[in-house]
C-alpha positions in Angstrom: -25.5 -6.3 55.5 -22.5 -5.4 53.3 -19.9 -8.0 52.2 -16.4 -6.6 52.2 -13.3 -7.7 50.4 -11.7 -8.5 53.8 -14.6 -10.9 54.6 -14.1 -12.7 51.2 -10.4 -13.0 51.8 -11.1 -14.5 55.2 -13.6 -17.0 53.8 -11.0 -17.9 51.0 -8.4 -18.4 53.6 -10.7 -20.8 55.6 -11.5 -22.7 52.4 -7.8 -22.7 51.4 -8.5 -21.0 48.1 -5.7 -19.4 46.0 -5.7 -15.7 46.8 -3.9 -14.7 43.6 -5.8 -12.7 40.9 -8.5 -10.0 41.2 -11.4 -12.3 41.7 -12.2 -11.2 45.3 -13.6 -7.8 44.3 -15.9 -9.5 41.8 -16.8 -12.2 44.3 -17.7 -9.6 47.0 -20.0 -7.9 44.5 -21.7 -11.1 43.6 -22.1 -12.2 47.2 -23.5 -8.8 48.1 -26.0 -9.2 45.3 -27.1 -12.5 46.7 -27.5 -11.0 50.2 -29.6 -8.2 48.7 -31.9 -10.7 47.0 -32.3 -12.7 50.2 -33.1 -9.5 52.1 -35.9 -8.7 49.5 -37.6 -11.9 50.7 -38.2 -10.2 54.1 -40.4 -7.6 52.3 -42.9 -10.2 51.2 -46.4 -10.2 52.8 -46.9 -13.7 54.0 -49.8 -13.0 56.4 -52.5 -14.8 54.3 -50.5 -17.9 53.6 -51.7 -20.9 55.5 -49.6 -23.8 56.7 -49.0 -26.3 53.9 -47.9 -29.1 56.1 -50.7 -31.5 56.9 -50.0 -32.9 60.4 -52.9 -35.3 60.2 -51.3 -37.4 57.5 -50.0 -40.7 58.9 -48.4 -42.3 55.9 -47.5 -40.6 52.7 -46.2 -43.8 51.0 -48.2 -46.3 48.9 -47.7 -50.0 48.6 -45.5 -51.2 45.8 -47.4 -53.1 43.2 -45.6 -55.4 40.6 -47.1 -54.7 37.2 -45.1 -57.2 35.2 -42.1 -59.3 36.4 -39.2 -59.7 34.0 -36.2 -61.9 34.2 -32.8 -60.4 33.3 -32.7 -62.5 30.2 -36.0 -61.1 28.9 -34.7 -57.6 29.4 -31.1 -58.0 28.1 -31.5 -60.4 25.2 -33.7 -58.2 22.9 -31.4 -55.1 23.4 -28.0 -56.7 23.4 -26.2 -56.9 20.0 -24.8 -60.4 20.9 -26.4 -62.4 23.7 -24.8 -65.7 24.5 -25.1 -68.1 27.5 -27.1 -65.6 29.6 -24.8 -62.7 29.0 -23.7 -60.1 26.5 -20.8 -61.1 24.3 -18.4 -58.2 23.6 -15.4 -58.1 21.3 -12.0 -59.0 22.9 -10.0 -55.8 23.6 -6.9 -57.3 25.2 -4.4 -59.1 23.1 
């Protein structure tokens, strides 16, 4: 499948992109390269690959387990430069 400049201009018009400049030729080449790379995937031999989806699995999640419970004060106080009355004190910035 070849990507033409006309198709790029149509896509740009749909996306309301600015059509000035010479970027459409370069964009058409880049998109053509992408299409060619995707077409190469069809050449892969996938006959021996088995299904990786396990349909027997009922629940892939595990229970949450609390290892250690912290209060906000225990987490903030050691890391804050100035901790007062349960909060971080910051310098006044409004005069």
